[in-house]
N, CA, C and O atoms as a Tinker XYZ file with bonds, in Angstrom:
   304  protein
     1  N      8.639000   36.159000   16.092000    73     2
     2  CA     8.573000   35.179000   17.151000    64     1     3
     3  C      8.714000   33.773000   16.567000    63     2     4     5
     4  O      8.143000   33.469000   15.520000    81     3
     5  N      9.464000   32.936000   17.238000    73     3     6
     6  CA     9.662000   31.562000   16.774000    64     5     7
     7  C      8.461000   30.703000   17.125000    63     6     8     9
     8  O      7.885000   30.814000   18.207000    81     7
     9  N      8.100000   29.844000   16.185000    73     7    10
    10  CA     6.975000   28.948000   16.414000    64     9    11
    11  C      7.460000   27.717000   17.168000    63    10    12    13
    12  O      8.484000   27.136000   16.807000    81    11
    13  N      6.744000   27.316000   18.199000    73    11    14
    14  CA     7.105000   26.136000   18.984000    64    13    15
    15  C      6.823000   24.872000   18.163000    63    14    16    17
    16  O      5.747000   24.755000   17.577000    81    15
    17  N      7.766000   23.927000   18.111000    73    15    18
    18  CA     7.484000   22.666000   17.415000    64    17    19
    19  C      6.419000   21.879000   18.170000    63    18    20    21
    20  O      6.380000   21.858000   19.400000    81    19
    21  N      5.564000   21.239000   17.393000    73    19    22
    22  CA     4.494000   20.455000   18.001000    64    21    23
    23  C      5.062000   19.181000   18.600000    63    22    24    25
    24  O      6.046000   18.629000   18.108000    81    23
    25  N      4.428000   18.727000   19.665000    73    23    26
    26  CA     4.805000   17.454000   20.268000    64    25    27
    27  C      4.418000   16.320000   19.321000    63    26    28    29
    28  O      3.377000   16.365000   18.666000    81    27
    29  N      5.266000   15.319000   19.265000    73    27    30
    30  CA     4.959000   14.157000   18.436000    64    29    31
    31  C      3.935000   13.287000   19.144000    63    30    32    33
    32  O      4.023000   13.051000   20.350000    81    31
    33  N      2.964000   12.814000   18.375000    73    31    34
    34  CA     2.001000   11.899000   18.948000    64    33    35
    35  C      2.680000   10.537000   19.140000    63    34    36    37
    36  O      3.699000   10.263000   18.506000    81    35
    37  N      2.132000    9.692000   19.996000    73    35    38
    38  CA     2.731000    8.354000   20.181000    64    37    39
    39  C      2.807000    7.565000   18.871000    63    38    40    41
    40  O      3.749000    6.805000   18.650000    81    39
    41  N      1.820000    7.751000   18.018000    73    39    42
    42  CA     1.825000    7.050000   16.737000    64    41    43
    43  C      2.998000    7.506000   15.878000    63    42    44    45
    44  O      3.675000    6.676000   15.270000    81    43
    45  N      3.250000    8.816000   15.820000    73    43    46
    46  CA     4.361000    9.333000   15.023000    64    45    47
    47  C      5.703000    8.895000   15.598000    63    46    48    49
    48  O      6.622000    8.559000   14.850000    81    47
    49  N      5.817000    8.900000   16.919000    73    47    50
    50  CA     7.059000    8.437000   17.551000    64    49    51
    51  C      7.308000    6.969000   17.246000    63    50    52    53
    52  O      8.441000    6.574000   16.972000    81    51
    53  N      6.258000    6.159000   17.290000    73    51    54
    54  CA     6.373000    4.732000   16.999000    64    53    55
    55  C      6.816000    4.516000   15.557000    63    54    56    57
    56  O      7.695000    3.694000   15.298000    81    55
    57  N      6.218000    5.243000   14.617000    73    55    58
    58  CA     6.576000    5.095000   13.207000    64    57    59
    59  C      8.025000    5.486000   12.970000    63    58    60    61
    60  O      8.730000    4.812000   12.219000    81    59
    61  N      8.482000    6.566000   13.599000    73    59    62
    62  CA     9.876000    6.991000   13.447000    64    61    63
    63  C     10.818000    5.944000   14.049000    63    62    64    65
    64  O     11.857000    5.634000   13.467000    81    63
    65  N     10.452000    5.404000   15.210000    73    63    66
    66  CA    11.282000    4.395000   15.859000    64    65    67
    67  C     11.401000    3.140000   15.002000    63    66    68    69
    68  O     12.490000    2.586000   14.852000    81    67
    69  N     10.283000    2.693000   14.443000    73    67    70
    70  CA    10.307000    1.503000   13.584000    64    69    71
    71  C     11.191000    1.751000   12.362000    63    70    72    73
    72  O     11.963000    0.881000   11.960000    81    71
    73  N     11.073000    2.938000   11.779000    73    71    74
    74  CA    11.906000    3.270000   10.620000    64    73    75
    75  C     13.386000    3.255000   10.991000    63    74    76    77
    76  O     14.216000    2.771000   10.222000    81    75
    77  N     13.712000    3.778000   12.155000    73    75    78
    78  CA    15.103000    3.797000   12.595000    64    77    79
    79  C     15.627000    2.398000   12.905000    63    78    80    81
    80  O     16.805000    2.120000   12.681000    81    79
    81  N     14.776000    1.518000   13.414000    73    79    82
    82  CA    15.219000    0.177000   13.768000    64    81    83
    83  C     15.330000   -0.757000   12.565000    63    82    84    85
    84  O     16.075000   -1.736000   12.612000    81    83
    85  N     14.603000   -0.466000   11.497000    73    83    86
    86  CA    14.660000   -1.306000   10.304000    64    85    87
    87  C     16.038000   -1.229000    9.652000    63    86    88    89
    88  O     16.540000   -2.227000    9.133000    81    87
    89  N     16.648000   -0.048000    9.678000    73    87    90
    90  CA    17.940000    0.139000    9.001000    64    89    91
    91  C     19.039000   -0.728000    9.620000    63    90    92    93
    92  O     19.691000   -1.471000    8.886000    81    91
    93  N     19.277000   -0.670000   10.947000    73    91    94
    94  CA    20.326000   -1.544000   11.492000    64    93    95
    95  C     19.990000   -3.033000   11.379000    63    94    96    97
    96  O     20.889000   -3.865000   11.261000    81    95
    97  N     18.708000   -3.366000   11.413000    73    95    98
    98  CA    18.322000   -4.767000   11.224000    64    97    99
    99  C     18.761000   -5.248000    9.852000    63    98   100   101
   100  O     19.306000   -6.343000    9.718000    81    99
   101  N     18.525000   -4.434000    8.835000    73    99   102
   102  CA    18.958000   -4.785000    7.487000    64   101   103
   103  C     20.468000   -4.912000    7.390000    63   102   104   105
   104  O     20.982000   -5.812000    6.727000    81   103
   105  N     21.181000   -4.001000    8.058000    73   103   106
   106  CA    22.645000   -4.069000    8.034000    64   105   107
   107  C     23.158000   -5.327000    8.717000    63   106   108   109
   108  O     24.107000   -5.947000    8.237000    81   107
   109  N     22.549000   -5.710000    9.823000    73   107   110
   110  CA    22.948000   -6.932000   10.518000    64   109   111
   111  C     22.711000   -8.151000    9.628000    63   110   112   113
   112  O     23.551000   -9.048000    9.562000    81   111
   113  N     21.581000   -8.182000    8.954000    73   111   114
   114  CA    21.284000   -9.301000    8.054000    64   113   115
   115  C     22.309000   -9.365000    6.928000    63   114   116   117
   116  O     22.769000  -10.449000    6.571000    81   115
   117  N     22.673000   -8.201000    6.361000    73   115   118
   118  CA    23.657000   -8.168000    5.276000    64   117   119
   119  C     25.002000   -8.719000    5.758000    63   118   120   121
   120  O     25.609000   -9.554000    5.087000    81   119
   121  N     25.463000   -8.254000    6.915000    73   119   122
   122  CA    26.772000   -8.686000    7.422000    64   121   123
   123  C     26.774000  -10.176000    7.729000    63   122   124   125
   124  O     27.709000  -10.892000    7.370000    81   123
   125  N     25.721000  -10.637000    8.395000    73   123   126
   126  CA    25.677000  -12.075000    8.734000    64   125   127
   127  C     25.582000  -12.944000    7.488000    63   126   128   129
   128  O     26.206000  -14.002000    7.418000    81   127
   129  N     24.797000  -12.496000    6.498000    73   127   130
   130  CA    24.650000  -13.280000    5.269000    64   129   131
   131  C     25.940000  -13.253000    4.459000    63   130   132   133
   132  O     26.266000  -14.227000    3.780000    81   131
   133  N     26.676000  -12.147000    4.524000    73   131   134
   134  CA    27.928000  -12.051000    3.769000    64   133   135
   135  C     28.962000  -13.053000    4.281000    63   134   136   137
   136  O     29.857000  -13.449000    3.535000    81   135
   137  N     28.850000  -13.460000    5.527000    73   135   138
   138  CA    29.775000  -14.453000    6.075000    64   137   139
   139  C     29.609000  -15.815000    5.412000    63   138   140   141
   140  O     30.537000  -16.623000    5.408000    81   139
   141  N     28.437000  -16.068000    4.855000    73   139   142
   142  CA    28.177000  -17.350000    4.202000    64   141   143
   143  C     28.552000  -17.332000    2.734000    63   142   144   145
   144  O     28.516000  -18.376000    2.082000    81   143
   145  N     28.906000  -16.187000    2.200000    73   143   146
   146  CA    29.298000  -16.096000    0.793000    64   145   147
   147  C     28.096000  -16.088000   -0.122000    63   146   148   149
   148  O     27.045000  -15.544000    0.218000    81   147
   149  N     28.257000  -16.695000   -1.287000    73   147   150
   150  CA    27.198000  -16.662000   -2.294000    64   149   151
   151  C     25.961000  -17.480000   -1.907000    63   150   152   153
   152  O     24.888000  -17.296000   -2.480000    81   151
   153  N     26.116000  -18.373000   -0.942000    73   151   154
   154  CA    24.948000  -19.160000   -0.527000    64   153   155
   155  C     23.887000  -18.274000    0.137000    63   154   156   157
   156  O     22.700000  -18.601000    0.121000    81   155
   157  N     24.317000  -17.165000    0.711000    73   155   158
   158  CA    23.373000  -16.295000    1.411000    64   157   159
   159  C     22.940000  -15.085000    0.597000    63   158   160   161
   160  O     22.590000  -14.054000    1.171000    81   159
   161  N     22.955000  -15.190000   -0.740000    73   159   162
   162  CA    22.640000  -14.031000   -1.571000    64   161   163
   163  C     21.211000  -13.541000   -1.366000    63   162   164   165
   164  O     20.953000  -12.340000   -1.447000    81   163
   165  N     20.277000  -14.459000   -1.100000    73   163   166
   166  CA    18.891000  -14.013000   -0.897000    64   165   167
   167  C     18.767000  -13.198000    0.395000    63   166   168   169
   168  O     17.996000  -12.240000    0.461000    81   167
   169  N     19.530000  -13.584000    1.413000    73   167   170
   170  CA    19.501000  -12.812000    2.651000    64   169   171
   171  C     20.159000  -11.447000    2.472000    63   170   172   173
   172  O     19.739000  -10.467000    3.089000    81   171
   173  N     21.186000  -11.381000    1.632000    73   171   174
   174  CA    21.813000  -10.086000    1.347000    64   173   175
   175  C     20.816000   -9.170000    0.658000    63   174   176   177
   176  O     20.721000   -7.988000    0.988000    81   175
   177  N     20.079000   -9.710000   -0.292000    73   175   178
   178  CA    19.051000   -8.922000   -0.984000    64   177   179
   179  C     17.975000   -8.475000    0.012000    63   178   180   181
   180  O     17.515000   -7.335000   -0.044000    81   179
   181  N     17.580000   -9.354000    0.907000    73   179   182
   182  CA    16.597000   -9.000000    1.927000    64   181   183
   183  C     17.119000   -7.871000    2.818000    63   182   184   185
   184  O     16.381000   -6.940000    3.140000    81   183
   185  N     18.381000   -7.955000    3.211000    73   183   186
   186  CA    18.981000   -6.910000    4.041000    64   185   187
   187  C     19.014000   -5.575000    3.326000    63   186   188   189
   188  O     18.707000   -4.541000    3.920000    81   187
   189  N     19.385000   -5.590000    2.055000    73   187   190
   190  CA    19.409000   -4.351000    1.268000    64   189   191
   191  C     18.003000   -3.770000    1.164000    63   190   192   193
   192  O     17.816000   -2.557000    1.262000    81   191
   193  N     17.025000   -4.634000    0.967000    73   191   194
   194  CA    15.639000   -4.166000    0.872000    64   193   195
   195  C     15.177000   -3.537000    2.188000    63   194   196   197
   196  O     14.476000   -2.525000    2.177000    81   195
   197  N     15.561000   -4.122000    3.307000    73   195   198
   198  CA    15.172000   -3.553000    4.600000    64   197   199
   199  C     15.827000   -2.198000    4.840000    63   198   200   201
   200  O     15.188000   -1.274000    5.343000    81   199
   201  N     17.098000   -2.084000    4.483000    73   199   202
   202  CA    17.775000   -0.793000    4.638000    64   201   203
   203  C     17.091000    0.259000    3.771000    63   202   204   205
   204  O     16.837000    1.374000    4.226000    81   203
   205  N     16.797000   -0.094000    2.531000    73   203   206
   206  CA    16.128000    0.851000    1.630000    64   205   207
   207  C     14.750000    1.231000    2.160000    63   206   208   209
   208  O     14.359000    2.397000    2.098000    81   207
   209  N     14.016000    0.256000    2.679000    73   207   210
   210  CA    12.699000    0.537000    3.249000    64   209   211
   211  C     12.803000    1.509000    4.419000    63   210   212   213
   212  O     12.017000    2.451000    4.512000    81   211
   213  N     13.757000    1.292000    5.303000    73   211   214
   214  CA    13.933000    2.190000    6.438000    64   213   215
   215  C     14.273000    3.602000    6.006000    63   214   216   217
   216  O     13.746000    4.565000    6.563000    81   215
   217  N     15.152000    3.735000    5.016000    73   215   218
   218  CA    15.533000    5.064000    4.531000    64   217   219
   219  C     14.348000    5.772000    3.886000    63   218   220   221
   220  O     14.119000    6.957000    4.131000    81   219
   221  N     13.601000    5.051000    3.069000    73   219   222
   222  CA    12.439000    5.649000    2.405000    64   221   223
   223  C     11.396000    6.070000    3.433000    63   222   224   225
   224  O     10.817000    7.150000    3.321000    81   223
   225  N     11.151000    5.225000    4.433000    73   223   226
   226  CA    10.173000    5.588000    5.467000    64   225   227
   227  C     10.594000    6.843000    6.220000    63   226   228   229
   228  O      9.763000    7.701000    6.516000    81   227
   229  N     11.886000    6.951000    6.530000    73   227   230
   230  CA    12.368000    8.151000    7.217000    64   229   231
   231  C     12.232000    9.391000    6.346000    63   230   232   233
   232  O     11.844000   10.451000    6.838000    81   231
   233  N     12.547000    9.273000    5.058000    73   231   234
   234  CA    12.407000   10.426000    4.170000    64   233   235
   235  C     10.962000   10.878000    4.068000    63   234   236   237
   236  O     10.685000   12.077000    4.110000    81   235
   237  N     10.036000    9.935000    3.935000    73   235   238
   238  CA     8.613000   10.276000    3.861000    64   237   239
   239  C      8.158000   10.915000    5.175000    63   238   240   241
   240  O      7.394000   11.881000    5.168000    81   239
   241  N      8.623000   10.381000    6.288000    73   239   242
   242  CA     8.267000   10.924000    7.598000    64   241   243
   243  C      8.741000   12.368000    7.726000    63   242   244   245
   244  O      7.988000   13.235000    8.170000    81   243
   245  N      9.994000   12.627000    7.336000    73   243   246
   246  CA    10.547000   13.983000    7.434000    64   245   247
   247  C      9.807000   14.930000    6.496000    63   246   248   249
   248  O      9.518000   16.067000    6.869000    81   247
   249  N      9.500000   14.477000    5.289000    73   247   250
   250  CA     8.761000   15.325000    4.351000    64   249   251
   251  C      7.368000   15.647000    4.879000    63   250   252   253
   252  O      6.905000   16.781000    4.755000    81   251
   253  N      6.702000   14.667000    5.462000    73   251   254
   254  CA     5.369000   14.910000    6.019000    64   253   255
   255  C      5.426000   15.877000    7.189000    63   254   256   257
   256  O      4.559000   16.741000    7.322000    81   255
   257  N      6.433000   15.743000    8.035000    73   255   258
   258  CA     6.590000   16.664000    9.169000    64   257   259
   259  C      6.832000   18.084000    8.654000    63   258   260   261
   260  O      6.320000   19.052000    9.216000    81   259
   261  N      7.619000   18.198000    7.580000    73   259   262
   262  CA     7.929000   19.514000    7.037000    64   261   263
   263  C      6.679000   20.171000    6.446000    63   262   264   265
   264  O      6.442000   21.359000    6.666000    81   263
   265  N      5.879000   19.403000    5.694000    73   263   266
   266  CA     4.681000   19.979000    5.074000    64   265   267
   267  C      3.613000   20.291000    6.113000    63   266   268   269
   268  O      2.848000   21.238000    5.934000    81   267
   269  N      3.540000   19.522000    7.194000    73   267   270
   270  CA     2.562000   19.801000    8.245000    64   269   271
   271  C      2.933000   21.041000    9.038000    63   270   272   273
   272  O      2.052000   21.737000    9.544000    81   271
   273  N      4.226000   21.329000    9.153000    73   271   274
   274  CA     4.652000   22.463000    9.954000    64   273   275
   275  C      4.607000   23.773000    9.181000    63   274   276   277
   276  O      4.680000   24.842000    9.786000    81   275
   277  N      4.487000   23.714000    7.843000    73   275   278
   278  CA     4.441000   24.966000    7.078000    64   277   279
   279  C      3.081000   25.627000    7.311000    63   278   280   281
   280  O      2.056000   24.947000    7.258000    81   279
   281  N      3.051000   26.933000    7.568000    73   279   282
   282  CA     1.801000   27.599000    7.905000    64   281   283
   283  C      0.850000   27.760000    6.739000    63   282   284   285
   284  O     -0.344000   27.966000    6.956000    81   283
   285  N      1.332000   27.674000    5.506000    73   283   286
   286  CA     0.462000   27.908000    4.361000    64   285   287
   287  C     -0.459000   26.716000    4.063000    63   286   288   289
   288  O     -1.488000   26.874000    3.406000    81   287
   289  N     -0.089000   25.543000    4.540000    73   287   290
   290  CA    -0.906000   24.350000    4.278000    64   289   291
   291  C     -1.629000   23.926000    5.535000    63   290   292   293
   292  O     -1.038000   23.850000    6.612000    81   291
   293  N     -2.898000   23.653000    5.391000    73   291   294
   294  CA    -3.698000   23.147000    6.514000    64   293   295
   295  C     -4.374000   21.873000    6.087000    63   294   296   297
   296  O     -4.860000   21.767000    4.960000    81   295
   297  N     -4.410000   20.895000    6.984000    73   295   298
   298  CA    -5.116000   19.642000    6.703000    64   297   299
   299  C     -6.591000   19.825000    6.989000    63   298   300   301
   300  O     -6.976000   20.519000    7.930000    81   299
   301  N     -7.405000   19.199000    6.171000    73   299   302
   302  CA    -8.861000   19.273000    6.381000    64   301   303
   303  C     -9.344000   18.143000    7.234000    63   302   304
   304  O    -10.539000   18.047000    7.513000    81   303
């Protein structure tokens, strides 16, 4: 029998949404800063950092969801 996936709590949905929104925000910052050339290098670095942060948050979120759904591990 297939196990039903658990409903996401509002907190988990919010965290996933924030992670998803950080990535395009970083991309927008990179593109806009690139229009200014080398003068906007700090903004380009900021954009890259935001994209990386969003990706890392999503990976951690997916890993946590995977470990919580495995039947062999239980949280105390």
